[in-house]
Structure formats: C-alpha cells, structure tokens
C-alpha positions in Angstrom: 0.0 0.0 0.0 1.6 3.3 -1.1 1.5 6.5 0.9 -1.5 8.0 -1.0 -3.6 4.9 -0.3 -2.6 4.9 3.4 -3.6 8.6 3.7 -6.9 7.9 2.0 -7.8 5.1 4.5 -7.4 7.6 7.4 -10.4 9.6 6.0 -11.0 12.8 7.9 -8.4 12.1 10.6 -5.4 12.9 8.5 -6.4 16.4 7.3 -7.7 17.3 10.8 -4.5 16.1 12.4 -2.2 17.9 10.0 -4.2 21.2 10.3 -4.0 20.9 14.1 -0.3 20.5 14.0 0.1 23.4 11.7 -2.2 25.5 13.9 -0.2 24.7 17.0 3.2 25.7 15.6 1.8 28.8 13.7 0.3 30.1 16.9 3.1 29.2 19.1 4.7 32.6 18.7 6.6 33.2 21.9 7.7 36.7 20.9 4.3 38.1 20.2 3.5 39.2 23.8 6.8 41.1 23.9 6.6 42.8 20.5 6.2 46.3 21.8 9.0 46.1 24.4 11.2 44.6 21.6 10.5 47.5 19.2 10.8 50.2 21.8 13.9 48.6 23.5 16.4 46.7 21.3 15.1 48.1 18.0 15.2 51.7 19.5 12.0 52.9 17.9 10.1 55.5 19.9 6.7 54.8 21.4 5.1 57.5 19.3 6.4 56.1 16.0 5.1 52.6 17.0 1.7 53.9 18.0 1.0 56.5 15.4 3.0 55.2 12.4 3.8 51.5 12.4 0.7 49.9 13.8 -1.7 51.8 11.5 0.1 50.4 8.5 -1.0 46.9 9.6 -4.7 48.0 9.8 -4.7 49.6 6.3 -2.9 46.7 4.7 -5.2 44.1 6.4 -8.3 46.0 5.0 -6.7 46.1 1.5 -5.9 42.4 1.5 -8.9 40.8 3.2 -11.4 40.8 0.3 -9.0 39.6 -2.4 -7.7 36.9 -0.1 -11.3 35.9 0.7 -12.0 35.3 -3.0 -8.7 33.7 -3.7 -9.1 31.3 -0.8 -12.0 29.5 -2.4 -10.6 29.8 -6.0 -7.2 28.4 -5.2 -8.6 25.8 -2.7 -7.1 26.9 0.6 -3.7 25.2 0.6 -1.7 27.8 -1.3 -3.0 30.5 1.1 -2.1 28.5 4.1 1.4 28.0 2.7 1.5 31.8 2.1 0.6 32.4 5.7 3.5 30.2 6.9 5.9 31.9 4.6 4.8 35.4 5.8 5.3 34.3 9.4 8.8 33.2 8.6 9.4 36.5 6.9 8.1 38.4 9.9 10.6 36.9 12.4 13.5 37.1 9.9 12.8 40.9 9.8 12.5 41.1 13.6 15.7 39.1 14.2 18.0 40.4 11.5 16.9 43.9 10.6 16.8 47.2 12.5 15.7 49.8 10.0 12.3 51.6 10.1 11.7 50.5 6.5 12.1 46.8 7.5 9.6 47.3 10.4 7.2 48.9 7.9 7.5 45.9 5.7 6.9 43.8 8.8 3.5 45.3 9.3 2.5 44.5 5.7 3.7 40.9 6.1 1.8 40.6 9.4 -1.3 41.8 7.5 -0.8 38.9 5.1 -0.7 36.5 8.1 -4.0 37.8 9.6 -5.9 38.0 6.3 -5.1 34.4 5.4 -6.4 33.0 8.7 -9.8 32.6 6.9 -8.1 30.0 4.7 -6.9 28.0 7.7 -10.2 28.0 9.6 -12.4 27.3 6.6 -10.3 24.7 4.8 -11.5 22.0 7.2 -15.0 22.2 5.8 -13.8 21.1 2.4 -11.6 18.3 3.8 -13.9 16.5 6.2 -17.5 15.2 5.8 -20.3 17.4 7.2 -21.1 15.1 10.1 -17.5 15.7 11.4 -17.7 19.6 11.1 -18.3 20.3 14.8 -15.6 17.9 16.1 -13.0 19.0 13.6 -13.7 22.7 14.2 -13.3 22.1 18.0 -9.9 20.4 17.4 -8.6 23.3 15.2 -9.7 25.9 17.7 -8.2 23.9 20.6 -4.9 23.5 18.7 -4.6 27.2 18.1 -5.4 28.1 21.7 -3.0 25.5 23.1 -0.3 26.7 20.7 -0.8 30.4 21.7 -0.9 29.6 25.4 2.1 27.4 25.3 4.1 30.0 23.4 3.1 32.8 25.8 3.9 30.7 28.9 7.2 29.5 27.5 8.3 33.1 26.7 7.3 34.3 30.2 9.3 31.5 31.8 12.3 32.2 29.7 12.2 35.9 30.3 11.5 35.8 34.1 13.4 32.7 35.2 16.2 32.2 32.7 16.8 35.9 31.8 16.6 35.1 28.1 16.9 38.2 25.8 14.1 39.3 23.6 16.3 38.6 20.6 16.6 35.0 21.5 12.8 34.8 22.2 12.3 36.0 18.6 14.8 33.5 17.3 12.9 30.6 19.0 9.7 31.9 17.4 11.4 31.9 14.0 12.1 28.2 14.6 8.5 27.3 15.5 7.0 29.2 12.6 9.5 27.5 10.2 8.2 24.2 11.4 4.7 25.4 10.7 5.7 26.3 7.1 7.1 22.8 6.6 4.0 21.2 8.0 1.8 23.3 5.6 3.3 21.6 2.7 1.8 18.3 3.9 -1.8 19.7 4.1 -4.1 17.9 1.6 -5.3 20.0 -1.4 -9.2 20.0 -1.4 -10.7 18.9 -4.7 -13.4 21.5 -4.4 -14.0 24.9 -2.8 -17.0 25.9 -0.8 -18.4 28.0 -3.8 -16.1 27.0 -6.7 -16.8 23.3 -7.1 -14.1 21.1 -8.6 -13.9 17.4 -9.0 -15.8 15.3 -6.5 -14.2 14.4 -3.2 -13.7 11.1 -1.4 -13.6 10.4 2.3 -14.3 14.0 3.2 -12.0 15.8 0.8 -8.7 13.9 0.5 -7.7 13.8 -3.1 -9.2 11.0 -5.1 -7.2 9.5 -8.0 -8.9 10.0 -11.3 -9.3 6.8 -13.1 -8.1 6.4 -16.7 -10.5 6.5 -19.5 -13.2 8.7 -20.9 -14.9 9.3 -17.5 -11.6 10.4 -16.0 -11.0 12.9 -18.8 -14.5 14.3 -18.3 -13.7 14.8 -14.6 -10.4 16.5 -15.4 -12.1 18.9 -17.7 -14.8 19.6 -15.2 -12.3 20.4 -12.5 -10.1 22.5 -14.8 -12.8 25.0 -15.7 -13.7 26.2 -12.2 -12.9 29.8 -13.2 -14.8 29.9 -16.5 -17.3 32.7 -17.0 -20.2 30.3 -16.5 -18.8 29.0 -13.3 -18.0 32.6 -12.0 -21.5 33.7 -12.8 -22.9 30.7 -11.0 -20.7 31.4 -7.9 -21.7 35.0 -7.7 -25.4 34.0 -8.0 -24.9 31.5 -5.2 -23.3 34.2 -3.1 -26.2 36.6 -3.8 -28.7 33.9 -2.7 -26.6 33.2 0.4 -26.6 36.9 1.3 -30.4 37.1 1.0 -30.8 34.1 3.2 -28.4 35.3 5.8 -29.3 38.9 6.1 -33.0 38.5 5.5 -33.4 37.8 9.2 -33.6 40.7 11.6 -32.0 38.6 14.3 -29.0 37.8 12.1 -28.6 41.5 11.3 -28.7 42.4 15.0 -26.1 39.8 16.0 -23.9 40.7 13.1 -24.0 44.4 14.0 -22.7 43.6 17.5 -20.1 41.3 15.9 -18.7 44.0 13.7 -18.9 46.8 16.3 -17.4 44.8 19.1 -14.7 43.1 17.1 -13.4 46.4 15.7 -13.0 47.7 19.3 -11.5 44.5 20.5 -8.9 44.4 17.8 -7.9 48.0 18.6 -7.4 47.2 22.3 -5.6 44.0 21.5 -3.2 45.8 19.1 -2.3 48.6 21.5 -2.5 47.1 24.9 1.2 46.5 25.1 1.7 50.2 24.6 -0.5 51.1 27.6 1.4 48.5 29.7 4.7 50.1 28.6 3.3 53.5 29.5 2.1 52.4 33.0 5.4 50.6 33.7 8.2 50.9 31.1 9.7 47.6 30.2 13.2 49.0 30.7 12.6 49.8 34.4 11.3 46.5 35.7 10.1 43.0 35.1 7.4 42.5 32.5 4.8 39.7 32.6 3.1 40.2 29.2 3.5 36.5 28.3 2.0 35.3 31.5 -1.0 37.6 31.2 -1.7 36.6 27.6 -1.6 32.9 28.7 -4.0 33.6 31.5 -6.3 35.6 29.2 -6.4 32.7 26.7 -7.2 30.1 29.3 -9.9 32.3 31.0 -11.4 33.2 27.6 -11.4 29.6 26.4 -13.0 28.4 29.7 -15.6 31.1 29.5 -16.4 30.3 25.9 -16.6 26.5 26.7 -18.8 27.2 29.7 -21.3 29.4 27.9 -21.8 26.7 25.3 -23.3 24.5 28.0 -25.6 27.1 29.4 -29.3 26.5 28.6 -31.0 29.8 28.0 -33.5 31.4 25.6 -30.7 33.3 23.8 -33.2 34.6 21.3 -34.9 36.5 24.2 -32.0 37.3 26.6 -29.1 37.3 24.2 -29.1 41.0 23.2 -29.4 42.0 26.9 -26.4 39.7 27.6 -24.4 41.4 24.8 -25.2 44.8 26.5 -24.0 43.6 29.9 -20.8 42.0 28.5 -20.0 45.1 26.5 -20.5 47.2 29.7 -17.9 44.9 31.5 -15.6 45.5 28.5 -16.0 49.2 28.7 -15.3 49.3 32.4 -12.2 47.2 31.9 -10.8 49.5 29.2 -11.4 52.6 31.4 -9.5 50.8 34.2 -6.6 50.2 31.9 -6.7 53.9 30.8 -6.8 55.5 34.2 -4.9 53.1 36.5 -1.2 53.7 37.5 -0.8 50.0 38.7 0.4 47.5 36.1 -1.4 44.7 37.9 -4.7 46.6 37.8 -4.1 47.1 34.0 -3.4 43.4 33.6 -6.6 42.5 35.5 -8.6 44.9 33.3 -7.2 43.2 30.2 -8.2 39.7 31.5 -11.7 40.9 32.2 -12.0 42.6 28.8 -10.8 39.6 26.8 -13.0 37.1 28.8 -16.1 39.2 28.3 -15.4 39.5 24.6 -14.8 35.7 24.3 -18.1 35.0 26.1 -20.1 37.4 23.9 -18.5 36.4 20.6 -19.2 32.7 21.3 -22.8 33.4 21.9 -23.0 35.6 18.8 -21.3 32.9 16.6 -23.5 30.0 17.4 -26.6 32.2 17.2 -25.7 33.3 13.7 -24.7 29.8 12.7 -27.7 28.1 14.2 -30.1 28.4 11.2 -27.7 29.0 8.3 -26.1 26.7 5.8 -22.3 26.4 5.8 -22.1 28.6 2.7 -24.2 31.3 4.2 -22.3 31.1 7.5 -18.9 31.4 5.7 -20.1 34.4 3.7 -21.6 36.0 6.8 -18.3 35.5 8.7 -16.4 37.1 5.8 -18.7 40.1 5.5 -18.9 40.7 9.3 -15.1 40.5 9.5 -14.7 43.0 6.6 -17.2 45.4 8.2 -15.4 45.2 11.5 -12.1 45.8 9.8 -13.5 48.8 7.9 -14.7 50.3 11.2 -11.4 49.6 12.8 -9.7 51.4 9.9 -11.9 54.4 10.4 -11.0 54.5 14.1 -7.3 54.1 13.4 -7.4 56.8 10.7 -9.1 59.3 13.0 -7.8 58.5 16.5 -4.3 56.9 16.0 -2.8 58.1 12.7 -0.3 60.9 13.0 -1.8 62.6 10.0 -5.1 63.0 11.9 -5.6 63.4 15.7 -2.6 61.2 16.6 -3.8 60.9 20.2 -1.5 59.6 22.9 -2.1 56.0 24.2 -4.0 57.0 27.3 -6.5 59.2 25.4 -6.9 56.4 22.9 -8.0 54.0 25.6 -10.5 56.6 26.9 -11.9 56.7 23.3 -12.1 52.9 23.1 -13.8 52.8 26.5 -16.4 55.4 25.4 -16.9 53.4 22.2 -17.7 50.2 24.1 -20.0 52.2 26.4 -21.9 53.3 23.3 -22.2 49.6 22.1 -23.3 48.6 25.6 -26.0 51.3 25.8 -27.3 50.4 22.3 -27.7 46.7 23.0 -28.9 47.1 26.6 -31.8 49.2 25.4 -32.4 46.8 22.5 -32.3 43.8 24.9 -34.7 45.4 27.3 -37.1 46.0 24.5 -36.9 42.4 23.3 -37.4 41.0 26.8 -40.4 43.3 27.5 -42.0 42.5 24.1 -41.6 38.8 24.7 -43.1 38.8 28.2 -45.9 41.2 27.2 -47.1 38.8 24.5 -50.0 36.7 25.9 -50.4 33.3 24.1 -53.9 32.9 22.5 -56.3 31.1 24.8 -56.6 27.4 24.0 -60.1 25.8 23.8 -60.6 22.8 26.1 -63.0 20.1 25.0 -65.6 21.3 27.6 -65.4 24.8 26.1 -65.9 23.5 22.6 -69.0 21.5 23.6 -70.6 24.6 25.3 -69.8 26.6 22.1 -71.5 24.0 19.9 -74.6 23.9 22.2 -74.9 27.7 22.1 -74.8 27.6 18.3 
C-alpha cells in the first residue's frame, strides 16, 4: 500500500491532524506578547512612532488584503493561502531578528497583514476536507490546537524571560524556529478537490484527493475540475453568493447579532493591538520585570474556559441574548477605562483579562446564534462580511484616532476613546435587549379551547 492509499484510508483524521499540528506551531509565537518592548527597546523605535505610524500600516494593509484573499481562498482551494501564511510568518521573524531599519519594520506590518488576512483559509479549509457530520468535532480540534499553541508560546516566553533571563532577541529566534516548522507542515496539508463555492472534482472520504481513473470518465472529470474559473462558473458562484446573502441577512436577528459582531470586534482588535503600549506607558519595560506573556496565557485560558462554559448554558438566547451582549459590553467598557486610568500595572493586567474574557463570552454566543439556522455557505459568507465590516470600522477608528496625520492621540487618550466606544455599544444593545425581553413577556399566548369549552360553544350555536 503506497502513501497516498494509506492517507486515504485515514479519512477525515489525517487532514484534521495535519491542520491541528500546523495551527499549534503557527500560533506558538513566543515573541508576540513582547513585540512592543522589543520594538521600543532593542530596536530603538520611539513609542510615538510605533503607536502613530507603524501599527496603523497593519490595519490599512489588512483591509486592502482581506477581500481579495477571501475570494482567492476558495478559488485556489485553501492550501496555497495556508502556505503563504506560513511563509509570511517566517518573513516576519526574519525581519525582527536580522533587521533594525524603520523600512524593515514597515514591511513587517504588511507581512503581518498577510498573516492575519489568510487566517480565513486555515479555519475554513477544514469544511472542504472533512464530511459534514465531522464539522463540529473538527472545528473544535482546530480551535483547541490554536489556543493551546498560543498559550504554550506565551507561557514559555514568560518563563524564559522571568526565570532564565533570556533576551528578547533569542525569544524571537525561538519563534522563528516554531513558525519555520509550521511552514514545513503546511506543505503536507491535503489539497481539497473543491471549494465551498467554486466546485471542482468530486471528493472522497471528506475531501482527501481521489485519484482520477483512466479512460473517458476520467477525462471528463479532469475537464470539469479544470474550468472552475470559466465565465459560466464565475456567474454561478456570484449567483450563489447573492442567494446566500439574501438568506443570511434576510433575518432581523442575524442582522442584529452581526451588528454587534462588527462593532465589538473592531474595538476588541484595537485594544488587543495597542494594549502592550498602555502597559509600557504604565510601567516601562526598561525599568522593571514584565509579565506580558503570563498575562496573555491567563487571558487565553480564561477566555477559552468562559467560551466553553457558555456553550453548555441552557437559556433562551433569542430573548435574553441581546441583553447579555449589552452587559458583556459594559464589562468590557469598564475594563478599558480601568486600563486607561490606573497607575498600577497589575490593575491594568486585570482589566485586560476581564476585557478579553467578556469578549470571548459574547462572541461565542454571537457565533452560534448566527450559525444556528444558516447553511455552511451562508455562514462562511456572513463570517467574511462581518469581519470585513469590523475591519472597515477599525480602519476608520485608526485613521481618526491613531494616525499621526489626523488626531494622533497619545495612548491613554486612545484607551479613553475605546472605553467610550464600548460604552456606546453597551447602551445600544442594553436598550435593544430590554425592548426584546419586554416584548416577549408582554405577548400573551392565545387562549386554547378545552373540550368542555368546545362542547358549550356548539350547544350555544
């Protein structure tokens, strides 16, 4: 039995396992919690340049790349984009390790935008590689592998920095090694025979490549798979996307949940991107010990536990969900204000843990509420559009608040703006949630006729 036949006998297990291994090493980025101290310290770049010049480049590049990557992901059938993500990760840490110029750090931001924009290929490829009855389990494995990788990397970096006194350069060198392993693993990921919208040849055993038999039927299948980008096929795909959009956003509930997704995710990403700068402002990394890695590890574990726990809570989310979103957003707003106004680094760390846990809780509720009644194609399209809208909002916030060509606010004032932004989201959904709950409880069910009542009515007639 040759290697291809052995892989085929594994069915959905092989693609799931290889994607999990890739996800672990790609997210095991030990240096990420210490990026800002590394740029401000060894790279000798000022905090103002990092805040108002470098980080906005990532936001603008991410917005420019997201939509083309979303279309290319399905057209090229996922694997080339996952390999591109691995190569961009290697490029990132080569620049961080071996270059000191501002131009190189600018290129780093664009390369990181390639990494984040291609995440959609990693998380959606599983749906073209495993059978539908394995979707839930395979998705859980992928999410778990990513979280475990991130937590392991953050914990390892904190231990190396705090206990072994390892320099930030060597932390970046270790990360270069882990992402290089991820790039090598990406080459072994199976190539799907079809996309979610662009259909190619038929799949076997959940998407592992099936050999095309010789003969006339095989030639027909080859021709069928080779014309996936023909005008007829493109027209069919866009028609399918249009129908999926009508199905997804034809529901007021889906629109409401998607609105929170876009608004909250844009604010969350801003806080996540700039939180290391507020920590460096409260307690400069050059003046004492830093625990960014440990905090990120705790945040990931708390967020994962909260998301896991809320999945087992039985509640009428259609009635109480919007009110819960308002409450969780209020917790997030309070946590951001705490980070903005405190002078204690430990209070700032605590605020970040609360903020990330509340977001993970709310986004988990939002995700399964949107996915509950949608087909996989509709959900994939909804995910892409919501992410794009969130990124567009984040770009507007960055252009006005952060960019040096506009307001160019200092980091504390930025966090006051982000806290106010989350306060607005909380107020909007709290009012909407109260309205939904009141409307539900004010509705009286129509009286049901008992057999005795029916007999009396007939006698009267």
